[in-house]
Backbone as a printed PyTorch tensor [residue, N CA C, xyz], in Angstrom:
tensor([[[ 89.8690, -39.2470,  37.8410],
         [ 90.6560, -39.9710,  39.4540],
         [ 89.2890, -40.1280,  40.2200]],

        [[ 88.8290, -41.0800,  41.0390],
         [ 87.5680, -40.7370,  41.8550],
         [ 88.1440, -39.8510,  43.0960]],

        [[ 86.7630, -38.3900,  43.9400],
         [ 87.3200, -38.3450,  44.7000],
         [ 87.4910, -38.9500,  46.1450]],

        [[ 87.9250, -40.4610,  46.5330],
         [ 87.9520, -41.2330,  47.6630],
         [ 88.2080, -42.3580,  46.5460]],

        [[ 89.7450, -42.8510,  47.0070],
         [ 90.8180, -43.9330,  46.8350],
         [ 90.7560, -44.5190,  48.0850]],

        [[ 90.6020, -45.8560,  47.6810],
         [ 90.6720, -46.5140,  48.7390],
         [ 92.1790, -46.8520,  49.4620]],

        [[ 93.2350, -46.9360,  50.1580],
         [ 94.6860, -47.3380,  50.8820],
         [ 95.1750, -45.7600,  50.4700]],

        [[ 94.8770, -45.1380,  50.4860],
         [ 95.7420, -43.6990,  49.6270],
         [ 96.9620, -43.5460,  50.0310]],

        [[ 97.1840, -43.6690,  51.9290],
         [ 98.6680, -43.9490,  52.6980],
         [ 99.3260, -44.7490,  51.9900]],

        [[ 98.3770, -46.3870,  51.7330],
         [ 99.5870, -46.8570,  52.2890],
         [100.4210, -46.6860,  49.8650]],

        [[ 99.3570, -46.4230,  48.3570],
         [ 99.3750, -47.0610,  47.5620],
         [100.7470, -45.4550,  47.7400]],

        [[ 99.8280, -44.0450,  48.0230],
         [101.8410, -42.9770,  48.0570],
         [103.0090, -43.5800,  48.4540]],

        [[102.7210, -44.3270,  50.2470],
         [104.3170, -44.8870,  49.9790],
         [104.9660, -46.0680,  49.5780]],

        [[104.1110, -46.8060,  48.5760],
         [104.7630, -47.2570,  47.6120],
         [104.6940, -46.9160,  46.4050]],

        [[104.4900, -46.4040,  45.9570],
         [104.5180, -45.2630,  44.5150],
         [105.8550, -44.6110,  44.9860]],

        [[106.6550, -43.9030,  46.6070],
         [107.0440, -42.8560,  46.5910],
         [108.6850, -43.8870,  46.6100]],

        [[108.5780, -45.1390,  47.5710],
         [109.6990, -46.0470,  47.9050],
         [110.1970, -46.0530,  46.3450]],

        [[109.2210, -46.4810,  46.2820],
         [109.7010, -47.0850,  44.5190],
         [110.6430, -46.0260,  43.6930]],

        [[109.4340, -44.5810,  43.5320],
         [110.2480, -43.1820,  42.8260],
         [111.8120, -42.7010,  43.3460]],

        [[111.7750, -43.1680,  45.0030],
         [113.3010, -43.1770,  45.9870],
         [113.9860, -43.7040,  45.1380]],

        [[113.9030, -44.9060,  44.8690],
         [114.3680, -46.2830,  44.9830],
         [115.3470, -46.0720,  43.7170]],

        [[114.5050, -46.2770,  41.9360],
         [115.1720, -46.1610,  41.2120],
         [115.8040, -44.4800,  40.5010]],

        [[115.2280, -43.2220,  41.4780],
         [115.2950, -42.4770,  40.7370],
         [116.4770, -41.1700,  41.7310]],

        [[116.0140, -41.6310,  43.2300],
         [116.9090, -40.6530,  44.1600],
         [115.4920, -39.7530,  44.6460]],

        [[115.9200, -39.4980,  46.2580],
         [115.1360, -39.2460,  47.3690],
         [115.0990, -37.7900,  46.1460]],

        [[116.1100, -36.3170,  46.4680],
         [116.0250, -35.5530,  46.1320],
         [114.6560, -35.6750,  43.8450]],

        [[115.5340, -36.7330,  43.8170],
         [114.7340, -35.5850,  42.1150],
         [113.3000, -36.4860,  41.3530]],

        [[112.6210, -36.5520,  42.8350],
         [110.8590, -36.8730,  42.9690],
         [110.3790, -35.8930,  43.4340]],

        [[109.1490, -36.2110,  42.6810],
         [108.2920, -34.6760,  43.5270],
         [107.3510, -34.7970,  44.1570]],

        [[106.4990, -34.7260,  45.2620],
         [106.2520, -34.4250,  45.4340],
         [104.2360, -34.9830,  43.9920]],

        [[104.1670, -34.3860,  42.8110],
         [103.0080, -34.0690,  41.8370],
         [103.0260, -36.0270,  41.3770]],

        [[104.7070, -36.2510,  41.9130],
         [105.3090, -37.8620,  40.9010],
         [105.1110, -38.8750,  41.3890]],

        [[104.2030, -39.0380,  42.6870],
         [104.0890, -39.9330,  43.6470],
         [103.3770, -40.2140,  43.4260]],

        [[101.9330, -38.8260,  43.2820],
         [101.5830, -38.4350,  43.5400],
         [100.4420, -39.6850,  42.4140]],

        [[100.9920, -39.6250,  41.5110],
         [100.2960, -39.7970,  40.2450],
         [100.9170, -41.1590,  39.7160]],

        [[102.1750, -41.8860,  40.2460],
         [102.4880, -43.2260,  40.0930],
         [101.4820, -44.3830,  41.3960]],

        [[100.5960, -43.5430,  42.0260],
         [100.0990, -43.8570,  43.1370],
         [ 98.2000, -43.6600,  41.9820]],

        [[ 98.3760, -42.8440,  40.7350],
         [ 96.8490, -42.7600,  40.6780],
         [ 96.2660, -41.8860,  41.6480]],

        [[ 96.8570, -40.2670,  42.4470],
         [ 95.7680, -39.5730,  42.9740],
         [ 96.8250, -38.2460,  43.2610]],

        [[ 95.6880, -37.5200,  43.8640],
         [ 96.1960, -36.8980,  43.7850],
         [ 96.8780, -35.4890,  44.5620]],

        [[ 97.5870, -34.3980,  43.8870],
         [ 98.7850, -33.5400,  44.8490],
         [ 98.0110, -33.2470,  46.1950]],

        [[ 97.1330, -32.9710,  45.4880],
         [ 95.4910, -32.4800,  47.2040],
         [ 95.6130, -34.1680,  47.9550]],

        [[ 95.7510, -35.4810,  47.7620],
         [ 95.4630, -36.5300,  48.4980],
         [ 96.7070, -36.7590,  49.1800]],

        [[ 97.8130, -36.3520,  48.6770],
         [ 98.6570, -36.5980,  49.1810],
         [ 99.1820, -35.9410,  50.5320]],

        [[ 98.7900, -34.4480,  50.0050],
         [ 98.8650, -33.2620,  51.5850],
         [ 97.5160, -33.3150,  52.8010]],

        [[ 96.4330, -34.7800,  52.5800],
         [ 95.6960, -34.9720,  52.6320],
         [ 96.6660, -35.9430,  53.7780]],

        [[ 97.3080, -36.8040,  53.3460],
         [ 97.7140, -37.9470,  54.0730],
         [ 99.3970, -37.6740,  54.9150]],

        [[ 99.8810, -36.3390,  54.3190],
         [100.9930, -36.2200,  53.9000],
         [101.8950, -35.0300,  54.3180]],

        [[102.6560, -34.4560,  55.9290],
         [102.6560, -32.9300,  55.1590],
         [104.3600, -32.8900,  54.3580]],

        [[104.6150, -33.3400,  54.1740],
         [104.9510, -33.3710,  53.0310],
         [106.2970, -34.9740,  52.4300]],

        [[107.1910, -34.8020,  51.4340],
         [107.4280, -36.2770,  51.2110],
         [109.5110, -37.0220,  51.9460]],

        [[109.6000, -35.9000,  53.2290],
         [110.0230, -37.2920,  53.8920],
         [108.7200, -38.2790,  55.0010]],

        [[107.5290, -37.2840,  55.4030],
         [106.6710, -37.8990,  56.2600],
         [106.0180, -39.3000,  55.3020]],

        [[106.5680, -39.3430,  54.8100],
         [105.7160, -40.1410,  53.1220],
         [106.7140, -42.0500,  53.7950]],

        [[107.5780, -41.0830,  54.3910],
         [109.2270, -43.1740,  54.7980],
         [108.6760, -43.3290,  55.7730]],

        [[108.1510, -42.1060,  57.0480],
         [108.2890, -42.4460,  58.6050],
         [106.5290, -42.6400,  59.4960]],

        [[106.2050, -43.0320,  57.8000],
         [104.4110, -42.6170,  58.6880],
         [103.7600, -44.2240,  59.1580]],

        [[103.2720, -43.5500,  60.0520],
         [103.2780, -44.5520,  61.2820],
         [103.7590, -44.7620,  62.9570]],

        [[104.4760, -43.5850,  62.5240],
         [105.7260, -43.7760,  63.4650],
         [104.8450, -43.4330,  65.3140]],

        [[103.8330, -42.0850,  64.9500],
         [103.5870, -42.0300,  66.4440],
         [102.2620, -43.9000,  66.7940]],

        [[101.8360, -44.2760,  65.7040],
         [101.2730, -45.5080,  66.1210],
         [102.1690, -46.6690,  67.7720]],

        [[103.5150, -46.0430,  66.2570],
         [104.4320, -47.9100,  66.8720],
         [104.2500, -47.3410,  68.0520]],

        [[105.0300, -45.6350,  68.8320],
         [105.0930, -45.2760,  69.8050],
         [104.4670, -45.8990,  70.8290]],

        [[102.5530, -45.7720,  70.5410],
         [101.3220, -45.9750,  71.8030],
         [101.8680, -46.9150,  72.1730]],

        [[101.8790, -48.2030,  70.6270],
         [102.2270, -49.1820,  70.1720],
         [103.4950, -49.8940,  71.3790]],

        [[104.5290, -49.5540,  71.9810],
         [105.3280, -49.8850,  72.5930],
         [104.4500, -49.0570,  73.3350]],

        [[104.5770, -48.2940,  73.9430],
         [104.0380, -47.6990,  75.8360],
         [102.6050, -48.4050,  76.0150]],

        [[101.6220, -48.9440,  75.5360],
         [100.7000, -50.1830,  75.3320],
         [100.9070, -51.2670,  75.6630]],

        [[101.8510, -52.1840,  74.9720],
         [102.6500, -52.4700,  76.0190],
         [103.3310, -52.3810,  76.6530]],

        [[103.6900, -52.1440,  76.9340],
         [104.8300, -52.5070,  78.6300],
         [103.9630, -51.9980,  79.9390]],

        [[102.8670, -50.5130,  79.3500],
         [102.1600, -51.2070,  80.5450],
         [101.3670, -51.5180,  80.8280]],

        [[100.9710, -52.5320,  79.6380],
         [100.1870, -53.7880,  79.7480],
         [100.3160, -54.9870,  80.0080]],

        [[101.4820, -55.0910,  80.7540],
         [103.1310, -55.9740,  80.6050],
         [102.6620, -56.7260,  82.3790]],

        [[102.5730, -57.6220,  82.8520],
         [101.9370, -58.3510,  83.9440],
         [103.1020, -57.3070,  85.2080]],

        [[102.3040, -57.3090,  85.9440],
         [102.6460, -56.6950,  87.1490],
         [104.3840, -56.6840,  87.5560]],

        [[104.8800, -58.0010,  87.5060],
         [105.8540, -58.3000,  88.0380],
         [106.8840, -58.5450,  87.2380]],

        [[106.5000, -58.5260,  86.0110],
         [107.6770, -57.7010,  84.7320],
         [109.3050, -56.7220,  85.3060]],

        [[109.9550, -57.0830,  85.3430],
         [111.1820, -56.5470,  85.1520],
         [111.1050, -56.1910,  83.7930]],

        [[111.8420, -54.4340,  83.9740],
         [111.6110, -53.3450,  83.2250],
         [112.1870, -53.9010,  82.3840]],

        [[113.4180, -54.8660,  81.3380],
         [113.3220, -55.7620,  80.8160],
         [112.3470, -56.4670,  80.3660]],

        [[112.3120, -57.4170,  81.1830],
         [110.5600, -57.8360,  80.2670],
         [110.1430, -57.5770,  79.7620]],

        [[109.1370, -55.9630,  80.3160],
         [108.4490, -55.8410,  79.8040],
         [108.8490, -54.6740,  78.3150]],

        [[110.2020, -54.2610,  78.0650],
         [110.3400, -53.7240,  77.0700],
         [110.3520, -55.6990,  76.0110]],

        [[110.1580, -56.7390,  76.4750],
         [110.7430, -57.5560,  75.7450],
         [109.1560, -57.4490,  75.3990]],

        [[107.8570, -57.3060,  75.4210],
         [107.0450, -57.9220,  75.3880],
         [106.6040, -56.6000,  74.3010]],

        [[107.0750, -55.5070,  75.1340],
         [106.9540, -54.7350,  73.6670],
         [107.2940, -54.7150,  72.3420]],

        [[108.5870, -55.3730,  72.1370],
         [108.9540, -55.6640,  70.9510],
         [108.9800, -56.4430,  70.3120]],

        [[107.9730, -57.7160,  71.3370],
         [107.4780, -58.8430,  70.6790],
         [105.8280, -58.1410,  69.9960]],

        [[104.9470, -57.5760,  70.3720],
         [103.8310, -56.4770,  69.9540],
         [104.1300, -55.7760,  68.4550]],

        [[105.5330, -55.4640,  69.0750],
         [105.5520, -54.9630,  67.2750],
         [106.4160, -55.9610,  66.2250]],

        [[106.9920, -56.8040,  66.4490],
         [107.6820, -57.7880,  65.9120],
         [106.4680, -58.6800,  65.0100]],

        [[105.0730, -58.8130,  65.6250],
         [104.9910, -59.5300,  64.8660],
         [103.9250, -59.4870,  63.8560]],

        [[104.0880, -57.7820,  63.5190],
         [103.6190, -56.7820,  62.6730],
         [104.7300, -57.2400,  61.5070]],

        [[105.7220, -58.0390,  61.6090],
         [106.5440, -57.8920,  60.4720],
         [105.9720, -59.3210,  59.6290]],

        [[105.7840, -59.1800,  58.0070],
         [106.7500, -60.2360,  57.5720],
         [106.3610, -60.7060,  56.5430]],

        [[106.6950, -61.6370,  56.3980],
         [108.2960, -61.8670,  54.7630],
         [107.9870, -60.5860,  53.7740]],

        [[106.6220, -60.6980,  53.0490],
         [105.6650, -60.2850,  52.5040],
         [106.2910, -58.5440,  52.6630]],

        [[106.8880, -58.0130,  53.6580],
         [107.2210, -56.2660,  53.4430],
         [109.1340, -56.5260,  53.4410]],

        [[109.4790, -57.6710,  53.5570],
         [110.9310, -57.4010,  53.3770],
         [111.5860, -56.5030,  52.3650]],

        [[111.5460, -56.6450,  51.5680],
         [111.9280, -55.9510,  49.9650],
         [111.4410, -54.8380,  50.3900]],

        [[110.4300, -54.5120,  50.7810],
         [109.2930, -52.7890,  50.2680],
         [110.8050, -52.2610,  51.9010]],

        [[110.3740, -52.8730,  53.0500],
         [111.5500, -52.0050,  53.8220],
         [112.8060, -52.1080,  53.1900]],

        [[113.4210, -52.4280,  52.9180],
         [114.6680, -52.7090,  52.7990],
         [115.0500, -51.7420,  51.7400]],

        [[113.7610, -51.2460,  50.8530],
         [114.2920, -50.1630,  49.8860],
         [113.8240, -48.7950,  50.0860]],

        [[113.4480, -48.7710,  51.5670],
         [113.3810, -47.6180,  52.3190],
         [115.0940, -47.9430,  53.2480]],

        [[114.4690, -48.4600,  54.0500],
         [116.0490, -48.5460,  54.4470],
         [116.8300, -47.3220,  53.8820]],

        [[117.2490, -48.2310,  52.4730],
         [117.9180, -47.7240,  51.9750],
         [118.2710, -46.2410,  51.4330]],

        [[117.1310, -45.9560,  51.0220],
         [116.3550, -45.0290,  50.3970],
         [116.9620, -43.4980,  51.3970]],

        [[116.9280, -43.9350,  52.8800],
         [116.6050, -43.5830,  54.2270],
         [118.4650, -43.3320,  54.3440]],

        [[119.5800, -44.5140,  54.2010],
         [120.7960, -44.5450,  54.1840],
         [121.7920, -43.1380,  53.2710]],

        [[120.9620, -43.2550,  52.5030],
         [121.6860, -42.5370,  50.8730],
         [120.9200, -40.7430,  51.5510]],

        [[120.2790, -40.8330,  51.9270],
         [120.3520, -39.0580,  52.2230],
         [120.4600, -38.4260,  53.8400]],

        [[121.2050, -37.6970,  54.0360],
         [121.6990, -37.2820,  55.3450],
         [120.4700, -36.7440,  56.3880]],

        [[119.5970, -36.6180,  55.3910],
         [118.4150, -35.5500,  56.1320],
         [117.8350, -36.6210,  56.5910]],

        [[117.5320, -37.8610,  55.6110],
         [116.3930, -38.6500,  56.3750],
         [117.7310, -39.5690,  57.3600]],

        [[118.4250, -39.6780,  57.2250],
         [118.9910, -40.3060,  58.6440],
         [118.5380, -39.4350,  59.6070]],

        [[118.8430, -38.3140,  60.1380],
         [118.7890, -37.3710,  60.4380],
         [117.1710, -37.2290,  61.5760]],

        [[116.5500, -37.6720,  60.1800],
         [115.3170, -38.0260,  61.0210],
         [114.6520, -39.0090,  61.6530]],

        [[115.1340, -40.5860,  60.6180],
         [114.7360, -41.2480,  61.3110],
         [115.9820, -41.8710,  62.5510]],

        [[116.8630, -41.2040,  63.6500],
         [117.5850, -40.8240,  65.1740],
         [115.7040, -40.2590,  64.9020]],

        [[115.9250, -38.9790,  64.8660],
         [114.7600, -38.2970,  66.2670],
         [113.5810, -38.9220,  66.3570]],

        [[113.0950, -39.9170,  65.4010],
         [112.1880, -40.0430,  65.3820],
         [112.5610, -41.8890,  66.1440]],

        [[113.6580, -42.4810,  66.5050],
         [114.0820, -42.9630,  67.3040],
         [114.0750, -43.1490,  68.3790]],

        [[114.9020, -41.5730,  68.2330],
         [114.7040, -41.2330,  70.3510],
         [113.2160, -40.7710,  70.3190]],

        [[112.9890, -40.4900,  69.2350],
         [111.1050, -40.5320,  70.0460],
         [110.6620, -41.2820,  70.6510]],

        [[110.4830, -42.5950,  70.3010],
         [109.7200, -43.7440,  70.2320],
         [111.2110, -44.8100,  71.8030]],

        [[112.7790, -44.8900,  72.4640],
         [113.2210, -44.4550,  72.7890],
         [112.7240, -43.6700,  74.3290]],

        [[112.0410, -42.4340,  74.0950],
         [111.5820, -41.3130,  74.8890],
         [110.9710, -42.2740,  75.7180]],

        [[109.6120, -42.6250,  74.5520],
         [108.2110, -43.1580,  74.8110],
         [108.2080, -44.4230,  75.7120]],

        [[109.6810, -45.0060,  75.3210],
         [109.8200, -46.4460,  76.3180],
         [110.2540, -45.6980,  77.3130]],

        [[110.9690, -45.3110,  77.4270],
         [111.4490, -44.3550,  79.0050],
         [110.1760, -43.6850,  79.9740]],

        [[109.5570, -43.3300,  78.7340],
         [107.8660, -42.9320,  79.7460],
         [106.9820, -43.3890,  80.6670]],

        [[106.5650, -44.7570,  79.9000],
         [106.2220, -45.7030,  79.8980],
         [106.9420, -46.5550,  81.2260]],

        [[108.0020, -46.7630,  80.8920],
         [108.6670, -47.6750,  82.4690],
         [108.5950, -46.7300,  82.9630]],

        [[108.4090, -45.7060,  83.5850],
         [108.4720, -44.9730,  84.6900],
         [106.8630, -44.6910,  85.5550]],

        [[106.2040, -44.7410,  84.1820],
         [104.7850, -45.0420,  84.6100],
         [104.7790, -46.3870,  85.4740]],

        [[105.1830, -46.8650,  84.5470],
         [105.1590, -48.6310,  85.5960],
         [105.8500, -48.3730,  87.0880]],

        [[106.3810, -46.8850,  86.9020],
         [107.2420, -47.2280,  89.0220],
         [108.8550, -47.5610,  88.7890]],

        [[109.3280, -47.8960,  87.7320],
         [110.3790, -47.6780,  87.7760],
         [111.4210, -46.1050,  87.6560]],

        [[112.4090, -46.7600,  88.3320],
         [113.2200, -45.2180,  88.6800],
         [113.7530, -44.5550,  87.6060]],

        [[114.0970, -43.1750,  87.2700],
         [113.9410, -43.3070,  85.9690],
         [115.4640, -42.8670,  85.1510]],

        [[116.4640, -43.1480,  86.8800],
         [117.7610, -43.7410,  85.2230],
         [118.1180, -45.2840,  84.5340]],

        [[116.6710, -46.2660,  85.3790],
         [116.6740, -47.6380,  84.9760],
         [115.9140, -47.7260,  84.2450]],

        [[114.8250, -47.0310,  83.9720],
         [113.6110, -46.9740,  82.9960],
         [114.1930, -46.3110,  81.4420]],

        [[115.5830, -45.5210,  81.6550],
         [116.0520, -44.2040,  80.1540],
         [117.0020, -45.5810,  80.1060]],

        [[117.6520, -46.5600,  80.6100],
         [118.4110, -47.1670,  79.9430],
         [117.7350, -48.9490,  79.3890]],

        [[117.1190, -49.0850,  80.2080],
         [116.1880, -50.5990,  79.4600],
         [115.8830, -50.2810,  78.0600]],

        [[114.8240, -48.2590,  78.1020],
         [114.3500, -48.6110,  77.3810],
         [116.0560, -47.7530,  75.7020]],

        [[116.9550, -47.3550,  76.4210],
         [118.0010, -47.4340,  75.7720],
         [118.2130, -49.2810,  74.5610]],

        [[117.9700, -50.1900,  75.4080],
         [118.7460, -50.7230,  75.1750],
         [117.6240, -51.9090,  74.2020]],

        [[116.5120, -51.1670,  74.5730],
         [115.6250, -51.7380,  74.1900],
         [116.1650, -51.1700,  72.5420]],

        [[115.7130, -51.1890,  72.2570],
         [116.3390, -49.1360,  71.6230],
         [117.5480, -50.4740,  70.2730]],

        [[117.9500, -50.3080,  71.2680],
         [119.8300, -51.3640,  70.3810],
         [118.8280, -52.5990,  69.6460]],

        [[118.3980, -53.3080,  70.3490],
         [117.7170, -54.5740,  70.4410],
         [116.4810, -54.3640,  68.9860]],

        [[116.0120, -53.8680,  69.4910],
         [115.1400, -53.4010,  68.0140],
         [115.3470, -53.0020,  66.8340]],

        [[117.0250, -52.0630,  67.3500],
         [117.5900, -51.4940,  65.5980],
         [117.7000, -53.3770,  64.8200]],

        [[119.1260, -53.8740,  66.0400],
         [119.4730, -55.4040,  65.4770],
         [118.9630, -55.8610,  64.9160]],

        [[116.9960, -55.9400,  65.4460],
         [116.6520, -57.4760,  64.8730],
         [116.1920, -57.2260,  63.6790]],

        [[115.8770, -55.4740,  63.4280],
         [115.1510, -54.8600,  62.3900],
         [116.5650, -54.8830,  61.2100]],

        [[117.8430, -54.3930,  61.6000],
         [119.0620, -54.8550,  60.3330],
         [119.6050, -55.9090,  59.6430]],

        [[119.7620, -57.0370,  60.7610],
         [119.4000, -58.1790,  60.8590],
         [118.0700, -59.0450,  60.0050]],

        [[116.9390, -59.0500,  60.1650],
         [115.5480, -59.5690,  59.6960],
         [116.0990, -58.5030,  58.2530]],

        [[116.3870, -57.2020,  58.4550],
         [116.1710, -57.0940,  56.8370],
         [117.2620, -57.7250,  55.0960]],

        [[117.9960, -58.5390,  56.4970],
         [119.3580, -58.9270,  55.6110],
         [118.8630, -60.2350,  54.7900]],

        [[119.1860, -60.1390,  52.9980],
         [118.3780, -60.9790,  52.2760],
         [118.6640, -62.6690,  52.4290]],

        [[120.0040, -62.6390,  53.4100],
         [120.0600, -63.9890,  53.9520],
         [118.8060, -64.7900,  54.8440]],

        [[118.5190, -63.2300,  55.4370],
         [117.8340, -64.0120,  57.0340],
         [116.7020, -64.8780,  56.8060]],

        [[116.5140, -66.3360,  57.5730],
         [115.3610, -67.2540,  57.1480],
         [114.7190, -66.4360,  58.7350]],

        [[114.5390, -65.7410,  59.6160],
         [113.8220, -65.6400,  60.9220],
         [113.5130, -64.8730,  61.0370]],

        [[112.0220, -65.3070,  61.9020],
         [111.4520, -64.2320,  62.4330],
         [111.6780, -62.7080,  63.2370]],

        [[110.8540, -62.4100,  62.4400],
         [110.8050, -60.7370,  63.3960],
         [111.1030, -60.5570,  65.1000]],

        [[109.8370, -61.1000,  65.2300],
         [110.3010, -61.4900,  66.0780],
         [110.8720, -62.6160,  67.4260]],

        [[111.4920, -63.8420,  66.6850],
         [112.8550, -64.5590,  67.3320],
         [113.8800, -63.6230,  67.3130]],

        [[113.8660, -62.4350,  66.5350],
         [115.5750, -62.2630,  66.1310],
         [115.6930, -60.1970,  67.5460]],

        [[114.1350, -59.7890,  67.0520],
         [113.8590, -59.1400,  69.0530],
         [114.5020, -60.0380,  69.9870]],

        [[113.8240, -60.8830,  70.0560],
         [114.4220, -61.3210,  71.5660],
         [115.1820, -62.1350,  71.8260]],

        [[116.3130, -62.2650,  70.3190],
         [117.3600, -62.9890,  70.5710],
         [118.4380, -61.8900,  71.4760]],

        [[118.1180, -60.3740,  69.8230],
         [119.5300, -59.4050,  70.6770],
         [118.7200, -59.3840,  71.7530]],

        [[117.5450, -58.9850,  73.0090],
         [117.3860, -58.7630,  73.8820],
         [117.7560, -59.3900,  74.9230]],

        [[118.4460, -60.6540,  74.5830],
         [118.6870, -61.6050,  75.3040],
         [120.2220, -61.1000,  74.8330]],

        [[120.6280, -61.3430,  74.2250],
         [122.5490, -60.8150,  73.9310],
         [122.7980, -59.6500,  74.3600]],

        [[122.1290, -59.0480,  74.2590],
         [122.3440, -57.7360,  74.8790],
         [122.0920, -57.0940,  76.4840]],

        [[120.9990, -57.8580,  77.4990],
         [120.7840, -58.6080,  78.4340],
         [122.3620, -59.4410,  79.0980]],

        [[123.0420, -60.0030,  77.9260],
         [124.3260, -60.5400,  78.8650],
         [125.2630, -60.1160,  78.5010]],

        [[125.1540, -58.9040,  77.7350],
         [125.8460, -57.7050,  77.3960],
         [126.5770, -57.1710,  78.2920]],

        [[125.5160, -56.3250,  78.8210],
         [124.6270, -56.1140,  79.9580],
         [125.8670, -56.9080,  81.4320]],

        [[125.2450, -57.8950,  81.9260],
         [125.3600, -58.9740,  82.8730],
         [127.4710, -58.5680,  82.7080]],

        [[127.7570, -58.2400,  81.4780],
         [129.6310, -58.8360,  81.1910],
         [129.8370, -57.5710,  82.2580]],

        [[129.3550, -56.3790,  81.4680],
         [129.7110, -55.1660,  82.5690],
         [130.5250, -55.0510,  83.7440]],

        [[129.4140, -55.8280,  84.6550],
         [129.8130, -55.7290,  85.9020],
         [131.2840, -55.7490,  86.7450]]])
């Protein structure tokens, strides 16, 4: 193996998800992931602290992306419009080629209680980041918190529908649709 390997983190991620899907998360070692990717265990640890983190790579960048999109929304945008801008920015990165890989990843997470817990913690951190970004725009904390939670629900709904094998809609369209439906549901609560 050479000292430098291009796309090591991505290769490790693909190898891990394939192995986890085939054999189960608990039955796969870091060494096996590295070998499947054609890399060393040392390279694995340069990119990831443990095998759980390989399933959640990019989460910090996603939080920044959401915060930046909310901050960059027009000054006159409502909290929900700012959340919508963040969802649109995030959804633009989803292409159909990713669907099978992400569906396998989600199945691995759903099959393990520790991974489900980690997924919930990451989702909570994203919601907190959206709340903070809205507060920085001058939105009052209770309103910011509610808008961020509605945005998180819309994101989860859109993502689950996007993963569905029969889906033909883009992630962006599904996210917009989910946000509108939740907005209508919120209005119905009055």
